[in-house]
Rosetta silent file (secondary structure, phi, psi, omega in degrees, C-alpha in Angstrom):
SEQUENCE: XXXXXXXXXXXXXXXXXXXXXXXXXXXXXXXXXXXXXXXXXXXXXXXXXXXXXXXXXXXXXXXXXXXXXXXXXXXXXXXXXXXXXXXXXXXXXXXXX
SCORE:     score description
SCORE:     0.000 S_00000001
   1 L     0.000  137.995 -178.341 -148.818 -121.322   14.853 S_00000001
   2 E  -104.972  139.787  174.736 -152.585 -121.529   15.385 S_00000001
   3 E  -118.013  141.581  179.959 -154.768 -118.856   16.974 S_00000001
   4 L    59.307   29.978  174.237 -158.268 -119.545   18.293 S_00000001
   5 L    86.421  -57.521 -171.410 -157.823 -123.254   17.705 S_00000001
   6 L  -125.137   -4.591 -179.922 -158.332 -123.622   13.946 S_00000001
   7 E  -104.047  130.946  179.142 -157.392 -120.374   12.178 S_00000001
   8 E   -69.495  146.309  177.529 -153.748 -119.736   11.253 S_00000001
   9 L   -80.338  134.796  179.077 -152.147 -116.552   12.569 S_00000001
  10 L   -89.818  145.287  178.062 -151.163 -114.108    9.829 S_00000001
  11 L   -66.920  -26.535 -178.009 -147.766 -112.450    9.833 S_00000001
  12 L   -74.254  -11.545  179.085 -149.462 -109.138    8.991 S_00000001
  13 L    61.669 -121.885 -178.249 -151.302 -109.027   12.312 S_00000001
  14 H   -60.362  -37.227 -179.614 -153.896 -106.231   12.241 S_00000001
  15 H   -60.579  -39.868  177.958 -153.367 -105.670    8.530 S_00000001
  16 H   -64.581  -41.121  178.196 -154.413 -109.260    7.849 S_00000001
  17 H   -65.618  -36.680  179.384 -157.590 -108.887    9.905 S_00000001
  18 H   -65.761  -38.911  179.581 -158.455 -105.665    8.076 S_00000001
  19 H   -63.516  -38.469  178.269 -158.079 -107.452    4.738 S_00000001
  20 H   -69.286  -37.232 -176.827 -160.490 -110.145    5.915 S_00000001
  21 H   -73.520  -32.164 -177.712 -162.928 -107.548    7.279 S_00000001
  22 L    84.697 -175.022 -179.880 -162.893 -105.430    4.107 S_00000001
  23 L    91.164  169.709 -177.431 -163.538 -101.721    3.850 S_00000001
  24 L   -75.371  146.742  176.924 -161.160  -98.869    3.122 S_00000001
  25 L   -77.447  156.624  178.702 -157.726  -98.715    4.703 S_00000001
  26 H   -55.619  -35.678  178.400 -156.835  -95.725    6.899 S_00000001
  27 H   -64.269  -40.450  178.035 -154.472  -94.477    4.198 S_00000001
  28 H   -64.880  -38.658  178.197 -157.296  -94.490    1.644 S_00000001
  29 H   -64.770  -44.301 -179.973 -159.499  -92.545    4.036 S_00000001
  30 H   -62.148  -42.765  178.396 -156.744  -89.969    4.623 S_00000001
  31 H   -63.716  -41.251  178.371 -156.205  -89.528    0.872 S_00000001
  32 H   -62.895  -43.526  178.568 -159.948  -89.109    0.365 S_00000001
  33 H   -63.615  -44.594  178.570 -160.195  -86.485    3.114 S_00000001
  34 H   -62.430  -37.836  178.319 -157.206  -84.589    1.699 S_00000001
  35 H   -65.078  -41.944  178.388 -158.740  -84.672   -1.776 S_00000001
  36 H   -64.069  -43.919  178.354 -162.024  -83.248   -0.458 S_00000001
  37 H   -60.970  -42.864  179.229 -160.166  -80.489    1.439 S_00000001
  38 H   -61.605  -45.173 -179.207 -158.175  -79.642   -1.697 S_00000001
  39 H   -65.246  -43.030  178.663 -161.306  -79.412   -3.845 S_00000001
  40 H   -63.755  -44.230  179.329 -163.142  -77.249   -1.279 S_00000001
  41 H   -62.728  -43.155 -179.611 -160.114  -74.965   -0.884 S_00000001
  42 H   -66.516  -41.083 -178.113 -159.700  -74.654   -4.643 S_00000001
  43 H   -66.089  -26.918 -179.988 -163.403  -73.959   -5.232 S_00000001
  44 L   -80.129   -4.521 -174.453 -163.292  -71.116   -2.699 S_00000001
  45 L  -123.957   76.437 -179.656 -160.492  -69.398   -4.649 S_00000001
  46 L   -99.196    6.007 -178.767 -161.755  -68.303   -8.079 S_00000001
  47 L   -67.281  144.684  178.028 -159.998  -64.919   -8.065 S_00000001
  48 E   -85.989  135.169 -178.550 -157.703  -64.152  -11.017 S_00000001
  49 E  -135.416  162.291  173.627 -154.028  -63.576  -10.156 S_00000001
  50 E   -84.014  134.709  178.870 -150.707  -62.972  -11.919 S_00000001
  51 E  -119.345  123.958  179.614 -148.521  -66.046  -12.088 S_00000001
  52 E  -100.201  114.637  172.926 -144.775  -65.640  -12.684 S_00000001
  53 L   -94.296 -179.823 -178.816 -143.070  -68.557  -14.369 S_00000001
  54 L   -61.878  -40.928 -173.047 -139.344  -68.625  -15.060 S_00000001
  55 L  -109.525  -12.935 -177.056 -139.610  -67.124  -18.535 S_00000001
  56 L  -153.613  167.344  177.790 -143.012  -65.417  -18.644 S_00000001
  57 E  -123.154  141.706 -179.199 -145.908  -63.989  -16.624 S_00000001
  58 E  -145.269  168.801  174.083 -149.580  -64.777  -17.150 S_00000001
  59 E   -98.787  139.056  177.169 -153.017  -64.382  -15.569 S_00000001
  60 E  -154.871  155.054  174.753 -154.729  -67.443  -14.076 S_00000001
  61 E   -73.489  147.582  179.358 -157.408  -68.221  -11.533 S_00000001
  62 H   -59.269  -38.483  179.949 -156.147  -69.240   -8.114 S_00000001
  63 H   -59.056  -39.457  178.982 -158.118  -72.490   -8.406 S_00000001
  64 H   -66.082  -43.862  179.090 -156.151  -73.372  -11.545 S_00000001
  65 H   -61.535  -42.788  179.874 -152.842  -72.617   -9.866 S_00000001
  66 H   -63.697  -47.633 -177.926 -153.811  -74.748   -6.850 S_00000001
  67 H   -66.678  -41.364  177.965 -154.948  -77.731   -8.944 S_00000001
  68 H   -64.397  -41.636  177.916 -151.935  -77.620  -11.265 S_00000001
  69 H   -62.361  -41.623  178.910 -149.606  -77.390   -8.252 S_00000001
  70 H   -63.724  -42.874  178.856 -151.360  -80.348   -6.614 S_00000001
  71 H   -65.097  -41.790  176.989 -151.063  -82.444   -9.782 S_00000001
  72 H   -63.205  -41.646  177.819 -147.387  -81.555  -10.174 S_00000001
  73 H   -63.606  -41.392  176.659 -146.778  -82.436   -6.517 S_00000001
  74 H   -61.384  -45.814 -179.524 -148.574  -85.760   -6.931 S_00000001
  75 H   -61.732  -44.435  178.964 -146.518  -86.542  -10.040 S_00000001
  76 H   -65.047  -43.885  178.631 -143.214  -85.704   -8.367 S_00000001
  77 H   -61.361  -38.719  178.645 -144.160  -87.707   -5.267 S_00000001
  78 H   -65.255  -46.407 -177.841 -145.114  -90.698   -7.399 S_00000001
  79 H   -67.114  -43.702 -177.715 -141.877  -90.632   -9.385 S_00000001
  80 H   -70.886  -38.944 -175.979 -139.644  -90.064   -6.347 S_00000001
  81 H   -82.293  -14.020 -177.312 -141.440  -92.579   -4.118 S_00000001
  82 L   -78.706  134.563  177.407 -141.700  -95.355   -6.677 S_00000001
  83 L   -64.800  149.615  178.108 -139.037  -98.076   -6.468 S_00000001
  84 L   -69.293  169.193  179.900 -136.685  -98.343   -9.431 S_00000001
  85 H   -59.599  -41.575  179.833 -136.995 -101.224  -11.885 S_00000001
  86 H   -65.114  -40.944  178.300 -134.035 -102.992  -10.225 S_00000001
  87 H   -65.099  -39.979  177.932 -135.566 -102.571   -6.744 S_00000001
  88 H   -63.809  -38.365  178.848 -138.910 -103.949   -7.944 S_00000001
  89 H   -64.404  -43.584  177.966 -137.097 -106.945   -9.456 S_00000001
  90 H   -62.800  -39.151  178.706 -135.288 -107.605   -6.154 S_00000001
  91 H   -64.322  -40.855  178.266 -138.599 -107.359   -4.255 S_00000001
  92 H   -64.339  -41.098 -179.775 -140.223 -109.891   -6.604 S_00000001
  93 H   -64.373  -40.893  178.028 -137.257 -112.256   -6.192 S_00000001
  94 H   -64.296  -39.132 -178.227 -137.445 -112.001   -2.381 S_00000001
  95 H   -65.370  -35.823 -179.599 -141.183 -112.620   -2.482 S_00000001
  96 H   -72.048  -26.056 -178.125 -140.669 -115.809   -4.518 S_00000001
  97 L   -74.737    0.000    0.000 -138.100 -117.202   -2.029 S_00000001
C-alpha cells in the first residue's frame, strides 16, 4: 500500500516515522531522566548509616547503598526481562519467515 503517492507505508506506523526523523526515543529520554534523578538523589545523601546484610552489619554511605541497590535492580531486571536463548531463536526464525 502506498501513502502520499510514492512512499510505502511502514507497518510500524509512528515508530517508522520516528526512525526516519532520528533523535532519541521516548524510552531513552525516560531512562535518561531517571538516571539524572537517581544521581541527584544519591549525591544529596552522603550520610553514613549502618547496613544490615543477612550475615553481617557494616557502615556505608547512603549514596553507596542507593547506587549498589540501583545496580542490583538493573541487573535483576535485565536478567528477568531478557528472553531465553530458545525464545530468541524462535524470534529470529519468525523474523526470517
